[in-house]
C-alpha positions as CSV (number, residue, x, y, z in Angstrom):
1,M,122.9,136.7,102.1
2,P,124.0,134.0,104.5
3,E,124.5,134.8,108.2
4,A,127.7,134.1,110.1
5,D,125.8,132.5,112.9
6,P,124.9,128.9,112.1
7,A,121.9,128.9,114.4
8,T,120.4,132.0,112.7
9,E,121.2,130.5,109.3
10,R,119.3,127.2,110.1
11,R,116.2,129.2,111.0
12,R,116.3,131.3,107.8
13,N,113.8,130.6,105.0
14,P,115.5,131.7,101.8
15,P,113.1,133.0,99.1
16,L,112.1,130.5,96.4
17,I,113.0,131.4,92.8
18,T,110.0,131.2,90.6
19,G,109.5,131.7,86.9
20,E,110.6,130.0,83.7
21,I,114.2,128.6,83.6
22,P,115.9,130.1,80.5
23,S,116.8,127.7,77.7
24,P,120.6,127.6,77.1
25,T,119.9,126.6,73.4
26,N,117.2,129.3,72.9
27,P,117.9,132.1,75.4
28,P,115.5,134.9,75.9
29,S,116.2,138.3,74.4
30,G,117.9,140.9,76.6
31,C,118.9,139.8,80.1
32,F,119.3,136.0,80.4
33,F,117.7,136.0,83.9
34,R,114.7,138.2,83.2
35,T,112.2,135.3,83.0
36,R,113.0,134.5,86.7
37,C,113.8,138.0,88.1
38,P,111.4,139.7,90.4
39,L,112.7,143.1,89.2
40,S,112.3,142.5,85.5
41,V,110.8,145.3,83.4
42,E,110.2,145.7,79.6
43,A,113.7,147.2,79.1
44,C,115.2,143.9,80.4
45,A,113.8,142.2,77.3
46,E,115.2,144.8,74.9
47,A,118.9,144.8,75.7
48,E,121.5,142.7,77.5
49,P,122.6,144.4,80.6
50,V,126.1,146.0,80.8
51,S,128.5,144.8,83.5
52,Q,129.0,147.6,86.1
53,E,131.2,147.9,89.1
54,V,129.1,148.1,92.3
55,S,132.0,148.0,94.7
56,S,135.8,147.7,94.5
57,M,135.4,143.9,94.6
58,H,132.1,143.3,92.9
59,K,130.6,143.7,89.4
60,A,127.1,142.9,88.3
61,A,125.3,142.8,84.9
62,C,121.9,144.2,85.9
63,R,120.3,147.6,85.2
64,F,119.3,147.8,88.9
65,A,122.6,146.6,90.5
66,G,124.0,150.0,91.3
67,D,120.7,151.1,93.0
68,L,120.2,147.9,94.9
69,F,123.8,147.8,96.1
70,A,123.7,151.5,97.2
71,K,120.4,151.0,99.1
72,R,121.2,147.5,100.3
73,V,117.7,146.6,99.2
74,S,116.4,143.0,99.5
75,V,114.6,141.6,96.4
76,A,113.0,138.9,98.4
């Protein structure tokens, strides 16, 4: 998440996204982002995630979204 302080933001090293980029013409089964997600588990390949409300102004389609938002856990 970006910081409001520009000096702090310039020093930040954002995590690099690794993994295979999903093909738009031949998408993976289940979650479209599972090939690049550090939290991906077998269940992510079996079914597309359902969109869920994690706050009054935010929805996410990830089986871990509610837990991550509640705990404010960093996936980096």
